[in-house]
TIZA-554606 format. One line per field, with one value per residue (C-alpha): residue number from 1; residue in three letters; x, y, z negated. Coordinates in steps of 0.2 Angstrom, whole numbers. Each point is the difference from the previous one (the first is absolute). Layout:
N
resi	(NUM, ...) $
resn	(ALA, ...) $
xx	(X, ...) $
yy	(Y, ...) $
zz	(Z, ...) $
***
This chain:
85
resi	(1, 2, 3, 4, 5, 6, 7, 8, 9, 10, 11, 12, 13, 14, 15, 16, 17, 18, 19, 20, 21, 22, 23, 24, 25, 26, 27, 28, 29, 30, 31, 32, 33, 34, 35, 36, 37, 38, 39, 40, 41, 42, 43, 44, 45, 46, 47, 48, 49, 50, 51, 52, 53, 54, 55, 56, 57, 58, 59, 60, 61, 62, 63, 64, 65, 66, 67, 68, 69, 70, 71, 72, 73, 74, 75, 76, 77, 78, 79, 80, 81, 82, 83, 84, 85) $
resn	(MET, GLN, VAL, LEU, ARG, LYS, ALA, LEU, LYS, ASP, GLY, ALA, PHE, LEU, SER, ASP, LEU, ASP, ALA, GLN, ASP, ILE, GLU, THR, ILE, LEU, ASP, GLN, SER, LEU, GLN, SER, MET, VAL, GLU, ARG, GLY, LEU, LEU, ASP, ASP, GLN, LYS, LYS, ASP, LEU, VAL, PHE, ASN, ALA, ILE, MET, ASP, ARG, GLU, ARG, ILE, ILE, SER, THR, ALA, ILE, GLY, HIS, ALA, VAL, ALA, VAL, PRO, HIS, ALA, TYR, LEU, ASP, GLU, LEU, ASP, ALA, PRO, LEU, VAL, ILE, TYR, PHE, GLY) $
xx	(-117, -17, 4, 16, -8, -14, 13, 9, -17, -5, 16, 8, 18, 8, 17, 0, 1, 10, 5, 15, -8, -13, -12, -1, 0, -14, -10, 2, -5, -15, -6, 2, -12, -12, 0, -3, -15, 10, 0, -13, 8, -6, 10, 16, 7, -5, 10, 15, 1, -2, 14, 11, -3, 4, 16, 5, -2, 11, 5, -7, 16, 6, 16, 6, -13, -14, -13, -17, -9, -16, -13, -16, -16, -17, -7, 4, -12, 13, 19, 9, 16, 10, 17, 13, 17) $
yy	(-166, 5, 18, 0, -9, 13, 14, -6, -3, 18, 6, 6, -1, 17, 0, 17, 11, 16, 2, 0, 0, -9, 14, 2, -19, -2, 15, -6, -18, 6, 11, -15, -10, 15, 1, -19, 1, -11, 14, 14, 17, 6, -14, 4, 12, -11, -15, 11, 7, -17, -7, 15, -1, -18, 3, 14, -13, -13, -1, -15, -1, -17, 4, -1, 14, -11, 7, -5, 16, -5, 6, -8, 11, -4, 13, -12, -14, -11, -2, 11, -6, 9, -5, 12, -2) $
zz	(151, 7, -4, 10, 14, 1, -1, 15, 9, -4, 8, -16, 6, 4, 10, 6, -16, 2, -19, -11, -17, -10, -1, 19, 3, -12, 7, 18, -5, -10, 15, 12, -12, 0, 19, 1, -12, -13, -13, -4, 3, -17, -8, 9, -13, -14, 8, 4, -18, -8, 10, -3, -18, 0, 9, -13, -14, 9, 18, 10, 10, 2, 10, 18, 5, -7, -12, -5, -6, -8, -13, -8, 2, -6, 12, 15, 5, 7, 2, 13, 9, 12, 7, 8, 7) $
***
């Protein structure tokens, strides 16, 4: 719960994405995290590829336009959370 609370405090909620596919949504979301200092720019591609690899194995879509794309990376020091709608 603390991770979610911190994400909201850090402004990790995006409501103005101009995207129609997961790749663009993910890219814009990660770029926002870089700009906010939540993600090192050098790790952006690593995170993007890990999430997309996970999506290729099995989709994280729940239904009704809801999905929880995620991946586990030893290269990150702490969990990263971003919401978008």
